N, C-alpha and C positions, 0 to 999 in steps of 0.2 A: 428294700429298707422301711421296717415299720418300728414307728414310733408312739409311744403309750403318751398321746397329750394331759391323759386325765390327771398320772402319776405324776406331772411339772408342778409347781408350787403358785400360787396364782399371781406373785409377781413377774413370771418369765415369760415370754412373749413367744409365742407357738412357733411363729414364722421363724425367728432367729436362732432357734433350736433345728430346725428344718437346713436352712441355709446354712448354719455351721456342718451341720452334718453332710451338704452335699459338698463344701469347701473341703472337707477331710476326706471324701472320699473320692474327686477329683484329685487331691494332694498325692494321694495311695496310688492312684494309675499314673502322675507322672513318674512317681519312683519305680514303681513294676515297669514301665515304660523304658527308664534309663538303662533298670540291670539287664533287662531282656535285650538292649543296645548293645551293651557291654558284650554280652555275652557273643552275640553277633557281630563283635568286632566293628559296629558302626557308630563309632565312639562321635561322630560328629552329633549324630539325632538325640546321642547319650547323654552329650554336655548341654543340648539344647533344655530335656528333660530335666535332669539335675538342677540346670540355673533357677528353672522356673520353678523347682520343687522349694530352692533353698529361699525365691524372693517370697515365698510364702511362708517360708518356717526355717527363718535364718538360723534357726537356734540349732540346729539338726546337725551334729558333728558328727555322727556316724555316717549320713549322707555325704555330706563334706571330703571325709575322709577316703568311702567308694569315688567318688568323683576324685580325687586326685588321684587315686591310684589307677584308673581309668586313663588318668590324661598322661601320667607315668607311662602305661601300656603303651598310648598310640606313640607316645617319642621313642620309646624307643623299637617299637614296630618302624617308624619311619627311618630310624636310621641316620645318616647324615653324619657331617664333621667338617673340619679343615675351614678354611678359608671362610665362606657363604654361614656355616655355622656359628661363626665370630663376629661376624656382622651381625646375624640376627637378633644375636643374644645382646649385645651391646646397645641395637636399637631397641629391645624390649625391654631394656633397664634402664633407657635414657626415659620411655614411655611410663614406665611405672614410677618413677620418680616423678613424674608431670601430674600424676593424678593428687588430684588436691583432697585433702581429709575434710569431710563434712560432717562437723560435730553436731550440728541442728539434725541433721537425717546422716548417720554413719552408717548405715544399709545400704545407701546409695555409691556410698565411697567401696564399700565391701563387691558390690554387684562391679563396679568395675574392676576391682583389683583380677576376681572370678574369672572376666572375660577375659582380662592378659593374661590370665594362668593358663589358659587353655593351650597358648602357644607355648610357654615354659614353665609347667607347675613345678619347677625348683627355682624360679624369678625370687631371688633373694629380696627385693626391693619392693616386689608386688606383697610376698608374702609379709612384709614387716608392716606395711601398710596398711594391709586387712587385717594386723593382729591388732593394730592401732585403733582402727574404725571400730573392729569385735567391744574392745575394752570399753568404749566409749558408748557405744550400744548394751553395755552389760552384760555381753554375750561371753562370758571369761574363760570359759571352756575353749571356745574356737578360738582365741587370742592365743592362748597360751599353746593349742595345737600348732596355729601358725608361724610362733615364735622357735616352735619344737623340728618343723619343718624345718626352718632356716639353720639352726643349731645340727643337725643332721648332714647337711652338706658343708657347712662353716663352724667347728664347735666351737672356734674363738670370736664369732660374730659378737662384739663386743656391745653395738646397738640392742641383738635378740636379748642377750643376759639382762641387762638394763631393764627392758621393757618387761620382760618375763618375770622376773623380780618382783617389780612393781604391780604387774597385774596379782602374783602369786600375795603379795605381802597383802594386798586390798582383801583379798576371799581369806586373808588370815590362816593361809597355809603357809606359815612360817617357817618351817622344815627347808621345803623346797624352796621357797624366797633366799633364804639364807644361804641355801648352794649355791644360787646365780651369782649372789653377789660378792660370796668368797670366790669363786672363780674371777668375775671381774675385776676382783681386788687383785688376784694374783696375777692377773694378767697386765694389771695397770698400778700399780701401789701406788699414785701419785692420785687417784679419782676419788674425789671428798663423797659424791653420794655411797659408792662401794663401802667408804670406808666409816662413813656412816652408819649407814645399816649393819653393818660387821657386829659393829657396838649395840644398836638401838633392836637389833630383832631379839637378842640372847636374850634381852631385859625384859622384852614384849612375852616374851616365850613363857617366860619365868614367872612374870606378874599372869598370865593366861593362867597355869598350869596352878598359883594359889586361888583364883579367883573361882575356879570352874572346880575345885574340890577333888582335883584326881584322885587324891589319895585317901580318899571318903565314898570310893563306888561311883566317880566318874562324872562325866559331862552330862550324859543323858539322865543322870537322875536329877539333876539342879534345874533342867529346862522345863518349866509347866507347858500348856497348851496355846495360852496366849501368848509366850515368848515365842514359839513355833511360828504361830499367826505372824507375830510381828516382824520373825525373820523372814519370812516368805514377802511379807510385802514390802521389807527393806529391798528385796531383789527385784523387785517388778520393776519393767522399763516404764519410764516416764517419759510420754512423748508429746505433752501437750502442756502450753504456759500455765493451765488451771491444775493439769494434775504434778506440776513441780512447785505451784504455790501451796498447794495441800501436802507434797509431800515436806517442806519445809517446813510447816507450823507442825509434823508432827516429831521433826529433828530439832528445833530449836529448845524444847525440853530437857532434852538429853543435853545439850551445850550448858543450859543450867545448872544440871546436875553436875556437869563434870567439865567446869571453864580450860580444863589442859587438854581436852581432846578436839586437837587440830584436824584429825582425818575428818571427822563431823562437818566442820565448820568448812574446809575446802569442798564439801560434799555440796552443802548449802550455797556456796558460791559458784560451784558447775550449776546447780538447780536454779539459780537464778539468772545464771545467763540463759537455762531454755526459759525461763518466765520472760526473758526479755526486760528486764530491768538490772543495764550492767553497773550503776551506780551501786545498789545492793550488793552485786558480786564482789564488789572491788573491799568493798565497808568488811565483807566476809572476810575476804583473803588478808586483808589488814589485821582482822579481829586474829586468826590465827598467826600471822607473821606476832602479833601483840602476846601471844600465849609461846610461841618459840621461834626465836628471831633465827632462829639455824634450819627453819623448814625450807627446804629447797623448792619443794616441791608447791607450798602455798605461793614463794616469791617467783617461780615459774607461772605459774596461773595467772598470777596478778600480772606481771608483765604480758604475758597472751593477751590478758583482757586489754591493757593499755593499749597493746601494738594495732590489736584489731579495731580499737575503736579508733587509732588514728587514721590507719587505714582506710576507713570507712567515711571519714571524713575529708580526704584527702578524694577520695575517688567521687565525692558529690563534687568538689572543687574542681575536679579533670570535667567530670560530664558540665559543669557551669560555663568553662571555660569554651569546651567544645562548642556550646550553643552561640557565646557571644566571645566571639577570640581576640575583639577590639577593645574589652572591657577593661581597663586598666587597673581597676579597684578588685576583680576578680584574678588576675595577675598576678597580681602583689598579695592578695592573700594565698594563694597556689603555692606561692614561691617560699611564702612564709609557713606553710603547712609543711613543704618537703623539705624545709631546715629542720623544725622542728621535729619530725618523724628521723629522720636522719639522725640525731643528737642521740634522742631516746634509743634509736636502735644499737647507735654505739655503747652508749653504757649499758643496757641489757645484755647483749652478745658479748661485751667483755666479763659482765658477772658471772654468763655462763658458761665462756670457755675456762674460766678460772677453778669453777666449781666443776668442771670435766676437761681438764686442758687433753685429752685424748681421743675425744670428739670429735673429728678432724669436719665431719661435715658443719658442727658448728663454728670452727674456725674458717671457715669458706665463707659465711656467711660475714662474719667479724669483716673478713678482708676483704668482702663486697663493700660493705657499709663505709670501710675505712678508705678504700677506692673513689666512693660516689663523693666522700668528705673531702677527696683530693688529697690526703694523709698518705702520700704513696709510699715511705720507709715503713709504715706500720701496717701497710696493706700487704705491704712484698713479703714481712717475717710472719703474715698469718696464712695467707695464700701459698708458702714455702712449707706450712707444715700440711694444711689442704690437701694436699696431693697426697698423703699418705692416704687417703680415702679414694679406692679405685672407681668408687662413683661420680666424685668429684674433682677426678686428676686432669679430665680437659677443662672443664670449666675455671678451674683455680690457676691453670698454663694459660689460658686464654686473658685473664685479668692478671697476671703476671707480667706478660709481656706488653699490654698495656700500659702498664707501671712503667716497666722501664725503657718507652718508646717516651712517654712522660720526663721521665729523668734523661731523655735522650741518651740512655747507654744501648745503641740499638743490636749490638754483636748479640749482649745477651737476651735482649728482645727476640732476637730472630731463634737464640735458640730454645728459650721458652716456649714461643708460637710453634715448634717443630715438632717437638716432645710431645705438646698437646693434642698434635693431628695423629699423632701414630696412633693410637686408639681408638678412630675415629673412622670407621668404613664408608658410610653413605655423608652426603655432601649435602647435609643438615643443615640447620640456621646457623648453627655452633661452627661446623668446621667451614662455611664459608666466610663468617667471620673471622675466624682464624686468617684463611689463605687471602683473604681480600687486605688484611692488615699487614700479611707478609709481603704483600706484592705492594702496596706505598712503601712499605722499607725498601726494598730492594728498588723500585723506581727512585727515591729519594736518592738513592746512593748510585746511580748510574746503571746498574746493573739491569740492561734492556728488557735480555732473553729471561731473565727469573721472574721479573715482573711479568713479562706477557704470559708466559707458563702458568704461572700463580692464577692471574686474571683469567685466560682463558679456561681452566679449570671450573673456575666458577659458570663463567658464559655458557659453558656445553648444557650447563644442568636448570640454570636460572640468569635468562638472559638480560634482563631486564632487573637485574640484583645491582642497586646502589647506581654509580654512575661506570661500571665494569666496561661498558660499551664504549664511552668516549674514549676512556683510557687506553683500551685496546687499539681502537682511530689514533688515537697521537701516538702510541708505540710503532705501529707501523707505519 
């Protein structure tokens, strides 16, 4: 490789150019090795090279597609099925749901999802999380492809339709975004976001046509080079607080010219989060809501910010109490902080469920919050609905069982707990909790054999779980 350094502008550091060229060469070799391994059906090494390539070039959509094809080829070659395949699928779904979405480092989340997709490239939960993370990283095409992968196996996945619609709308692909929300509205006529967007998007499309002068020669004739450069800059990834503040200074005049531009206001709020200025982020979310009180995206953004703030405060107090467990002042502050967060969660998730009544995952979170607040009747209503989400069926059944125990309706508690166990194949923490609660109910009812069986199932895999050992000894 030969570089003519004399041809470079004086402001360019030749060493940086050389380093960039070497990185590009190394990256190209990784992709070449990955493709060669796929041809040889050496999938393990193919995946390693694909993943390393994507770490360096996360926006390479073509490479992600090749990786997914290779993963599916390996899955097909491996064959399998039956009980064990179902158990593994369930376990991977639970793992995917446990992946934390990092808005500060979304590429880290994307990498975690890709690691899991090697085992099951059609794992909906992992693909949805990958798409969400990619959208936060401004890798919109990658996000759209992830949502399309979900819809390829589940055409009526409402979560995928909603997220893809949001991304398409954000990049102003209004036609496709409208189709997503129209399908979502057809699946759930009561969905407020879908209903709003089915009205708002056509209006935006009409306004865009007028603005772009479609009838006078098309959009390209109306864009000058400076506008094209501004558009390129707008799509550039913001990585540091300093870059976020610089981008904000460019966007604020846009809002001054158009005080109803809630989309830009939300973007400024998100940038202030990256700049680690939370109060300013909240202020801009409030500005968006003042401009449009029905802007559910601004409302949810503000809610997320406040929840994260409360969670951070709670974590600090918990850490302080761990260091000084006898400090009554810290204990009182911790109890107060927990109550404040719980009260906020109840209001926030009640609002979100009302806006998205068929988002059963939201109903689970709300039901859990009601349970924590000891409002068991309200918790039961939400958790019964939450069971419609296959990913939350077992968790919702577990808390339903606990609700009925609290209300001393033990027969219904057992029915819910037994139903929750049905889809769980491994004795993980959730299944241990369900089985233990069943054992306690049986023991209290004097059904020693059933109680002994439940405790024994736990002891076989985790002899030290809670007080299982003592209870087995007492029963025997």
